[in-house]
N, C-alpha and C positions, 0 to 999 in steps of 0.2 A: 347612575343617571336614570331618571324616570321619564318614560316616553308614553304619550297618549297618541294612539292611532285612531283616526276617525274615518268611517266609510258610511255611505248613504244606503247600504244594502246589507242584509244578513244572509242573502242567498248567493249573489254573485261576488266578484272581487276575491275569489279564493286564491288568486295569485299573490295576495298579501301575506299568506301564511308563512312562506319561507323567509320573508323579511322579518316578521315578528319572531320566528324561531331563532333566527340568527342574532337579532338584538338581545334576546334572552340568553342565548348561549354565551354571549360576551359579558354576561353579568348585569345587564340593564334590566330594570323593572319596566314592563310593558303592560298597559291597560288599553283595551280596545273599546271604543264607543260605537255601538250599532243601533239601528232602529229596533224597537221592540218586536218580538215575534220570532218564529222558527225560521230556519234556513240552513243551507249546506255550509255556508261560511261559518255560521255560529257553531255547527256541529264539529267542524274541523278544528276550530279554535278551542272548543271544549275538550276534544280528545288530546290536544296538545297542552292542556292545562293552563291556558291563557285566561287571565281575569277579563271579564267583560262587564260593561255597564250599558244599560239602555239609554240611548241619547235622548235628552229632553227636547232637542230640536227635531222636528219631523221632516226636515229637508224639503219644505215647500215654502216658497217666498210669495205669500199672498198678502196684499195690503190689509192691515187690520191689527187689532190689539193682540190676537193670538200669536202672530209671528214675533212681535216685540217681546211678549212674555216668554216664549220659547228661547229666544236668543238671550234674554236676561238669565234664564235658568241655566243655560249652557255656560254663560260667563261665571255664574256662581259655582257651577260644578268644576270648571277649570281652576278657579281660584282655590277651591277646596283640595283638588288633587295636586296642585302645585307641580306640574310637570316641568322638566327642563326643556323639553321639545314637544310640540304637537305636530304630528305628521298626518296630513289629510290627503285623501284620494277623492276624486269626483268633484265637479265644479260646485255643486250645491254645498258640499262640506267645506270647500275652500271659502266660499262666500260667508258661510256661517261663522267660521273661526275668525276670518278677517274682521267681520263686523262686531264680534263680541269680545275680542281679545285685546283691543288697544289699552295700553297701560299695564297689562299683566307682564310679569317678568318671565317670559318664555320665548323660545325660538320657534319660528313657524316654517315648516317645510311642506311644500305642495308637490306631491308626486302626481303627474298628469297621465291618466291611463289611456287617453285618446284625444285626437285633435278636433272632434266634432264641434264642440262649442266655439272653437276659434274660427270656424267656417261661417259664423254669423257676423256680419259687419258690425252690428250693434254691440254684441258681446266683445268682439275683438277691440273695439274702441274703448270700452270700459276696462277691459283687462290690461290695456296699455298703462293705465293708472293703478288699478287695484293690485296688480302683481308686485308692485313696489312694496306692498305690505308683507310679502313673504321674505324670509331671510335666505331661503334657497328654493329653487325650482328644479325638480328632477323630472325631466321629460321622459316619457316611456319609449320614445323613439328619436332617432336623429331628425326625422321630419318635424316632429313637434318642437324639438329644441330649436330648430331653425326658425319656426314661427315665432317663438319667444324672443329669439335674437333680433328678429325684424321689429318686434314691439319695443326694443330698447333694453331688454334684459342683459345686464353685463355678464360676460363669460365667466367671471370669477365666482359667480353664484348660480350658474346655470350648468346643469349636468344632463347628459343623455345616457340613461341607464334603462335597459329593457326590463320588463317584469320577468321574462324568460319562461322556461318550461322545465319540468322535472325530467331530465334525460335518463333517469333510472326507471321511472314509471313508464314513460313513452320511449320505446326502443324497437328496432326491427325484430321481426319474428322469424323463426326458422320455417323451412318449407312445409313441415308437417303441421305446424300451427296455422300457417296461411291456408293450407288445403282444408283443414278442419273448419276454419272460419268461413271460407267460401261455401263449403258443403252445408253448414248450418243455415246459410242465407240463400241456398239454392242457386249458387252461381257456378256455372261450368268453368273449367280451367281456361277455355279459349274466349271467355267473355271479358271485354274491356270494362272495368269497373271504375266509375268516377264517384267521388264522395265530396259532400259539402257538410261541414259541421258548424252550426251557428244557431244561436237563438234567433227568433224572428221578431224584429222590431217594427212597430207600426210606423208609417211615414211621419216625419217630423214637420212641424209647421214653419220653422225658421230656415231650415236648410233641406235641400233635395226634396222639395215638396212633391208629394204624390207617390214617391217610391221608397220602399223600405231600404234602409241604409246598408243592410248586409248583402243586397243584390240578388236575393232569391229569384225575383221576377226576371232578371237579366239571364241567369243561368237557365231557368225553365224555358225561356224564349229560345235561347241558343240550342237547348237540348232537343226540342221538337224537330229542328232542322238536322241536327247531328245524327240523331237516331234513325231518321229516315234514310240517311246515307250509309250508316253503320249499324245495322240492326243487331249485331252481336255485341251489344253494349248495355250497361245498366247504370242508372243513377241512384245513389243512396243519399238521401237527405236526413240529417240527424239534428234534431232540435225542435223544441216547442216554442210557442209564443212566450216572450219574456214576461209579459204581463197580460192582463185581459185584452188590452188593445192589440198587443202583438199576436195573441192567439186568434183574435177576430180577423186580423189581416192574413194570418196563415190559412184560415179557413177560406178566405176570399181567394187566395192563390190556388188552393186545392180545387176550387170550383172553376176559376178562370182558365187554368191549364189542364182541367179534366184529369187530374192526377189519379183519382180513384179508378178510372177506366183505362189507365195507361200502364201496361204490364212492365214497361222498361224503367219505371220509377217506383221506388219505395221510400216512404217518409216515416221515420221513426221519431216519435215525440216522447218526452219524459225519460230519456236515456241518461243514466248516470255514468256507466262505464262505456266509453266510446272505443276502447282498445280493440275489440273484435271487429269493429267496422273498419278501422285503419288497417288491421291485419288482412282484410279481404280486398282492400282497395289498390288500384294501380296509380291513380292520380287524384290529388285533392284540388278543389277549386275554391278560391276566396275572391268572389267578384264584387267586393264591397265598394260603396261610394264614399265611405269614410271609415277609417280603421286605424288601429295601432299596429299590432302584428297578427292578432287573431289566431285562428286555428292553423295557420301555416306553420307555426312553431311545433305544435303537436304532430302535425303531419310529417314535417321534416325530421323530428326526433324519432318518429316511427319508421323512417326510411321510405316515406311516400313523397314523390316529387309533387310540386305544387304549380298550378296556374293561378297567378294573383293579378289583381288590378293594380294600377299605378296610384291608388288612393293612399294617402297618409304614409304610414311606415311599412306597408306591405312589400314594396320593392326591396326593402332591406332584408327580407326573409329568404330570398333566393339569390343564387349566384348565376353566372352565365351558363354553368353546366348543370345546375340542380333543378331548374324550373324555367317558367316563362312569365313575363310581365306583359299585360295587355291594357289598353286604355280603359279607364273606368266607364261603365255604362255602354260600352261598344259591343253589341251583340255579335256583329260580324267578326270582330277581332277575336272574341272568345271562341266563336265557332271554329275559326282557323286554328287556334291553339289546341282545341280539342282534337282536331284532325291530325295535327302534328304529333301530339302525344299518342294518339291511337296508332299512328304509323310506327312510332318507336316501340310501342307495345308489341305490335305484330312482328317487328324485326328483332325483338329481344334486347333492345337497347335501353330500356328504362332502368335496368339494374344499375347502370353507371350513374344515372341521375339520382337514384335512390341513395347510393353511397355518398355522393357529394352533398345531398341534402342533409344527411345525418352528420357529416363532418362539419358543415357550416353551423348547424345548431349547437353541436357540442362546443365548438370554438367560441361562439359569440353569444349564445342565448341560454346557457345552462343556468337554471334558476338559483342554484347554490352560489355560483360566482356572482350573479346579478344581485342577490340578496346581500352578499358581502360588500359590494360596491355601494349599495343603498345605505347599509349600516354605517359605512365610513362617513358618508355625507351627514347622516343624522347625528353621529357622534361629534363631528366637527361643529355642526350647528349648536350642539349642546355644550361645547367647550371642552370636550375630552381630548381633542387633537387640535393642534394649531393650524394644520393644513390638511387637505384631503390626501389620503395615502394613495389613491388611484382615481383616475377620472376616465370613464368609459364613454367614448363617442362612436356613433354608428354612422356608416356611410352607405347611402343608397346604391344599389347595383343596377346594372342594365340588363335587359332581357337577352337571352341567348337562344 
């Protein structure tokens, strides 16, 4: 079977690599369409020996002849490649394939990496109709699957399968490795270390206007109050701006919260290997306003308990004993959770949560298992199997 996988980025979306590798392992031919230019996703696919083609569509829907020409070229490319299945990630890629593929003999599978676009009433109304053009929808979380169910997507072609995390790459470290990581970062053993790993996205115009969706401002606001009460604490932020607008917003946050003059906060941008930061951390925070599963999976696989907001699929990443769920955008609730986590750190009780966090991720979010489930759906759509061999559904959990 020939599968074309389409993404709107050559940098992000690296969670697709295990899926592509699994499809190829099963003997399928896979070709990935990416925007032209360098990026870490392109590098990983190249190392895996995956064929790539620069997409003729630039993933911008602007009125005019240029958009029509790009869609026409994409249609010609798909007609030439003659795939059995086109699997697309990101909403712009979904729109492009839906618009250019009518009449082509191929199956269309939309894997949804996050619910943000469905939080716009205008897009949600359009998606109620447009999603009928997909042969299957794979939601990246149980939350997103429920949103599509409410839009009328039938259960027989709707799947909830996470992108997952590499539990071999991200795993708990021993005491010596942890001590070395903290020493390198200048962190005393008795310091409570909080980490947030996320790119910085500029505020969106259609949803959550004025606030970056990853919630950096919410955490920084809570941290000022928390550190005042608990001075033996440090906050590590890992992640640059996703694009120029994201970096501009990050610089604005640096100034607004006076990060440069605050010794309790360190912000590392341009980091590729986040492992040593997780090794040094006691608790991870994901305070997003909109999210799939985010960095909570990497943290959990690394044996770091998480405080997550109740946005999107984040509550699915913790169990009653592995972490905490707080209302999105609620600074006071996040502050209270930080105090609770710090008290457990002082009492030596975080180790139990760390073990449960690792167990949960191994059980439900291993990227190898998730990639296998995605490959099942893609092969069913392409006609290799009459029915899915397995269906993975996620259930949100409650805070503990």
